[in-house]
Phi, psi and omega in degrees: 000128177257139176264128177240130179296138167260135182243156176301114181272165178278107185261060178133148181292145183071357183281137177236004175208170176209157182243129176290107180275315176201136175272128182269352175228159179245165179298134181101339182285143174280131185238125172285149172309140176064018175270137177302137187242330186209148172261123180240131176245143170236177168298335188260332186202154170241106187230149172275132186258118174286145173286131181276000187223161172251140172147198195264125172291102187265343181206130168254123188260349189228116183289158183291137185091354187270140174252131184227160180290160169295130181100346183290144174295121176253339178201168173236140175237129176277113189273151179094345186285156185274153170298149179298337188286333191162173177299143180288145174289169178307308177298324182289321170310310178296324181286315175301319184293320175306322177296332177284313182295344182236094184289161179309130180240126175302152181290140174289138181301141180298150181067005184299342185286339186282140172295139173236130194302324195243015183279148176228139175297142181293151181245135180291151180290150177087358178247016185085354184298322184298333178290329177280339182286331193268144174274163181299333180287315182292318182300317174306304185298316178302319178298316187288325178270352182082008180275130177269110183301335179295337184277353183253150178268118182285141177259002181273191186292139183058023179082012174307145172276136182245173183300329180291328185288315184295317185294326181292319180302316193288319184296317182299323184294308184304318187288323180287331182261353175298132181291151182290137179289143177301153177308329182289339190265343187292147179291137181291140183292154182297115178275128182251125179276114179304328188277326185242356187223156179219131171274118187252121184287142179286139172287161180298323177295318183290328178294312183298323183287326179292314179303317181295310176309315179291327184287320181296318169299331176279339185276312188229146177288106184283139162225157182214161179215161179223146175223148176277136176233132176273107182249034184298318184289328180289313185298324183289314172304300184305318176296324181289323193256343188304321187287313176298325176298318182291321180295333183273325194243346178071026174211167184275150172257109179253179181278341191298310179298327176302307182304312190300315184289324175287330172292324179296318179294324181285325178296323175297329179283326185236072192299334181291345168287339180249062184214181173211163186261146178219168178290333177279332184160187182266133186256116181275129183268127177273013181219157177248105175250109181272106170295140181232113179292128183238118181275133175241171181297326184250024174163213184220139175227148189230081183285161186239131175278105186286134178055043194294339186282340182261007183267142179279169188301306181300323180293316177305314174306310181305302186298321178293319180298319180293316184286326179293309183300305183291346173287319181287333184258013180059042180249013176294146174255162179309319187289333181296334176258011186258142173077014177301141181246335174201151192248137170243126176229123184271075182296330186299344177293342178258008180087013182279147180242352175200135176208163184240087190283163178262136184297136170281091188298145015261033181278167186270341182198164174219139179248139179245139165252133193257185187298148169268121186229147176275127187224151172279119175230171184258115173242120187043055171064018172230154183281130177215153174274131181223164176271115186238138174219137183272148172242131182232141186240132166251141187216153173284107186298341173294330189254321191230138175260169182304323182302303187300325183285328180285326176298320179291321172302309184298329173293323183294311183300318179306309185288330173290323186283332183259015185297136170223168184296337177288350180285342184292131174267105178283000000 
């Protein structure tokens, strides 16, 4: 019998850790290959992780509620073990043997096939590769702080150790070595009036989202801008076609796919919005993986439409509706939340008319579509009732300036206002 490790998967780009929320199997249970074994939560997704092997679960190494780094061993499977209910069939033996012959391979990052101008393959520690991975500034900072770069897991492109990685390690070292403050100096715990107040414990997902939001604001300087859009033509078309579209295709026709297709066209025109920051330079993405923010009862999930710019309108509708539905029912797979290059969020569904979204790192921007409201506006020197929607863009000011951000929004506004049925890319 061989024992194979199950490791914490990477559930999203830039995600470096995950929290075990609930074990679906117990030690001693027989587990089939691809059977859900554990629920893992990050700031990006709450997903059931399937077992890559078939056999007996002999060890659970991480308890519920514990957070560990991506790649850490969370359990061990004794491959080739027979089910407790009886001897395995020949097919089951063959399947178990296959599990032994094929060790676990981490998921390939989505969009990895596309060329990136400054990407470099990761180099293993101890072979001189860490010197190649480090920029001069990072190498100098590591030397000044006494941090060994080889001991760090790089969050940069190709696994490179970045300045933020060194600073984070330095902060952790300070925390670990800091002397305990005397009891008199310690902050008093929050007191809760049991009669008039209630302390609600944070869920794993809410804690992860909170940490990600703080980290995003600390990572990149946020700026934002807003424009009004007259979407009257689009509203009239959708109202007239939504019933027949459902009858033909068996799925709902919302405003989201119209905006998503137009955003993809604008990203091609302004590729700096479809990029990410690195110590070596700005990485322009030659593909568009559109993240769609989906609100769920205990948080927010951002599934990703891969190569969204290559999809025809009907296919885009189906993919969007499928991802949204699976996000709300916790049926997303790890690959569904990886590789996003830009994020779209329909905050208008909550009644919002203007918002300042926080960037989904390491992306360069995030766009919100707000509520569509009827307003009296001036059209050709006359007052008319029109359907008006605000679109808001938050962007990384290290990469994009206000002019580019404004031109990007203007391109989207123009396409939405001049929209006709012929605008649909089938």
